[in-house]
KENUPA-430363 format. One record per residue: x, y, z of N, C-alpha, C in turn. Coordinates in steps of 0.1 Angstrom, whole numbers, padded with zeros to 4 digits, always signed. Layout:
N
XYZXYZXYZ
...
***
This chain:
113
+0093+0541-0812+0108+0547-0809+0105+0564-0817
+0101+0578-0809+0103+0588-0814+0118+0589-0819
+0115+0598-0836+0121+0601-0838+0118+0622-0836
+0127+0629-0837+0127+0645-0839+0125+0649-0851
+0119+0660-0852+0111+0667-0861+0126+0678-0860
+0118+0688-0879+0127+0691-0883+0127+0704-0876
+0111+0701-0867+0110+0721-0862+0121+0718-0845
+0117+0708-0843+0123+0706-0832+0138+0709-0833
+0146+0701-0841+0160+0705-0839+0166+0714-0847
+0159+0724-0852+0162+0738-0864+0151+0752-0861
+0141+0747-0855+0130+0761-0851+0121+0760-0858
+0107+0766-0851+0094+0768-0858+0091+0767-0872
+0104+0779-0878+0102+0780-0892+0107+0777-0900
+0121+0766-0895+0126+0762-0905+0120+0756-0926
+0129+0760-0931+0128+0758-0944+0126+0749-0953
+0124+0740-0952+0131+0725-0959+0121+0722-0970
+0132+0722-0981+0129+0722-0997+0143+0709-1001
+0144+0704-1013+0152+0689-1020+0159+0696-1018
+0171+0702-1020+0183+0710-1021+0189+0715-1003
+0177+0727-0998+0185+0729-0989+0178+0733-0978
+0183+0737-0967+0173+0736-0953+0170+0756-0949
+0162+0760-0942+0163+0774-0939+0160+0775-0927
+0173+0783-0918+0173+0783-0906+0164+0797-0903
+0162+0797-0891+0156+0813-0891+0166+0815-0875
+0173+0827-0873+0181+0826-0861+0174+0825-0843
+0166+0834-0851+0160+0836-0836+0154+0830-0832
+0147+0814-0841+0145+0802-0836+0152+0788-0830
+0166+0798-0830+0174+0789-0823+0174+0798-0804
+0180+0789-0796+0177+0793-0781+0191+0799-0777
+0191+0809-0775+0198+0811-0762+0213+0816-0778
+0209+0817-0790+0215+0829-0798+0206+0845-0801
+0214+0849-0798+0210+0863-0803+0217+0861-0818
+0203+0866-0828+0204+0867-0837+0211+0884-0851
+0227+0880-0847+0233+0892-0856+0243+0894-0870
+0242+0894-0878+0247+0897-0889+0261+0884-0894
+0268+0881-0880+0281+0880-0876+0279+0872-0867
+0272+0861-0872+0271+0848-0855+0280+0833-0867
+0288+0835-0855+0296+0826-0861+0289+0811-0862
+0291+0807-0869+0289+0789-0869+0297+0783-0858
+0300+0783-0853+0306+0783-0834+0293+0786-0824
+0285+0797-0826+0273+0802-0820+0262+0796-0830
+0265+0794-0841+0250+0786-0845+0249+0771-0845
+0256+0767-0849+0256+0750-0839+0253+0753-0825
+0261+0756-0817+0258+0759-0808+0241+0766-0801
+0240+0771-0800+0221+0773-0805+0211+0761-0815
+0217+0757-0823+0210+0747-0825+0218+0733-0816
+0222+0731-0814+0224+0720-0801+0216+0725-0788
+0219+0737-0782+0205+0744-0774+0191+0743-0768
+0184+0742-0792+0174+0735-0795+0172+0726-0792
+0175+0714-0794+0174+0704-0789+0178+0698-0782
+0190+0709-0771+0191+0700-0758+0172+0703-0749
+0167+0713-0753+0157+0712-0748+0140+0704-0748
+0141+0696-0763+0134+0689-0764+0138+0676-0755
+0147+0677-0749+0149+0665-0737+0150+0667-0729
+0152+0685-0721+0152+0678-0709+0152+0697-0709
+0146+0700-0691+0143+0713-0688+0136+0716-0684
+0135+0735-0676+0126+0736-0669+0110+0741-0675
+0105+0737-0675+0086+0746-0677+0088+0758-0673
+0085+0765-0685+0081+0778-0683+0067+0783-0686
+0066+0798-0677+0049+0795-0681+0047+0805-0697
+0040+0816-0702+0038+0820-0715+0046+0836-0716
+0055+0840-0702+0059+0847-0703+0078+0846-0702
+0073+0834-0703+0089+0828-0706+0098+0831-0695
+0089+0827-0681+0092+0826-0671+0093+0817-0664
+0101+0807-0652+0100+0797-0650+0093+0792-0640
+0077+0781-0638+0078+0774-0632+0083+0767-0619
+0076+0772-0609+0081+0764-0597+0067+0759-0592
+0074+0750-0581+0065+0743-0567+0063+0753-0558
+0055+0748-0547+0055+0753-0543+0064+0757-0527
+0076+0755-0528+0087+0758-0521+0099+0763-0527
+0092+0767-0541+0100+0778-0555+0107+0775-0563
+0113+0760-0561+0118+0750-0568+0110+0746-0586
+0122+0748-0591+0119+0751-0605+0113+0739-0608
+0099+0727-0614+0102+0723-0621+0101+0715-0630
+0106+0702-0633+0122+0701-0648+0109+0691-0652
+0117+0683-0669+0111+0671-0675+0126+0669-0678
+0120+0655-0680+0129+0651-0684+0121+0635-0700
+0124+0639-0712+0130+0633-0722+0137+0620-0733
+0144+0619-0719+0157+0609-0722+0151+0601-0724
+0144+0595-0721+0127+0577-0729+0129+0574-0739
+0117+0592-0745+0110+0594-0753+0115+0589-0764
+0132+0600-0767+0139+0599-0779+0149+0592-0775
+0144+0574-0781+0154+0561-0777+0164+0563-0784
+0167+0566-0799+0174+0564-0808+0187+0575-0805
+0184+0588-0799+0196+0593-0800+0195+0606-0784
+0213+0606-0776+0209+0611-0762+0218+0629-0765
+0208+0642-0763+0214+0651-0755+0214+0649-0745
+0230+0660-0735+0227+0662-0722+0236+0670-0722
+0233+0682-0713+0243+0694-0709+0253+0683-0699
+0269+0685-0703+0277+0677-0698+0280+0694-0686
+0286+0703-0690+0289+0708-0675+0293+0727-0685
+0300+0732-0672+0310+0742-0683+0326+0744-0680
+0330+0753-0690+0347+0754-0694+0341+0765-0692
+0359+0770-0688+0357+0789-0682+0374+0790-0688
+0373+0792-0707+0387+0793-0708+0391+0812-0704
+0402+0815-0708+0405+0826-0701+0395+0840-0702
+0382+0846-0699+0377+0855-0701+0362+0850-0709
+0360+0840-0707+0351+0828-0717+0341+0818-0703
+0329+0816-0713+0321+0807-0706+0318+0800-0717
+0324+0783-0720+0319+0774-0725+0314+0765-0723
+0296+0765-0723+0285+0754-0714+0296+0739-0731
+0290+0730-0724+0295+0719-0730+0285+0705-0731
+0279+0700-0740+0267+0694-0746+0274+0678-0750
+0266+0665-0749+0271+0656-0753+0261+0649-0764
+0260+0649-0774+0253+0645-0784+0259+0628-0784
+0250+0618-0783+0252+0601-0785+0238+0597-0798
+0243+0587-0806+0233+0583-0814+0238+0569-0810
+0228+0563-0805+0221+0554-0800+0217+0541-0810
+0225+0525-0816+0217+0517-0828+0218+0506-0819
+0212+0497-0819+0211+0477-0816+0221+0470-0820
+0226+0465-0809+0238+0456-0818+0234+0440-0815
+0229+0434-0817+0234+0418-0818+0244+0411-0806
+0251+0397-0801+0260+0395-0797+0262+0387-0800
***
């Protein structure tokens, strides 16, 4: 069973001490780092960063999507590799004037009958 390491969850430049975790906003995918980021936007950035460990599209060194000869994006799915947790994009909600991306997170634990 593989477990995510701290860099896979909080970004490559995370710093951990015995009492704190320091996250670089620029490491969180989909987050525009500004001084007034909300707790909600930071959480969404963390979830989006974690989601990339599970599933996504391959990109090149210029962050452009890699496609097959037919122009279809090449994707990956690592859900089976991380078998103790599960993060999955669920869908979009459209409250008035906003776009809300929804994710599912679950933890899998063995049980006995």
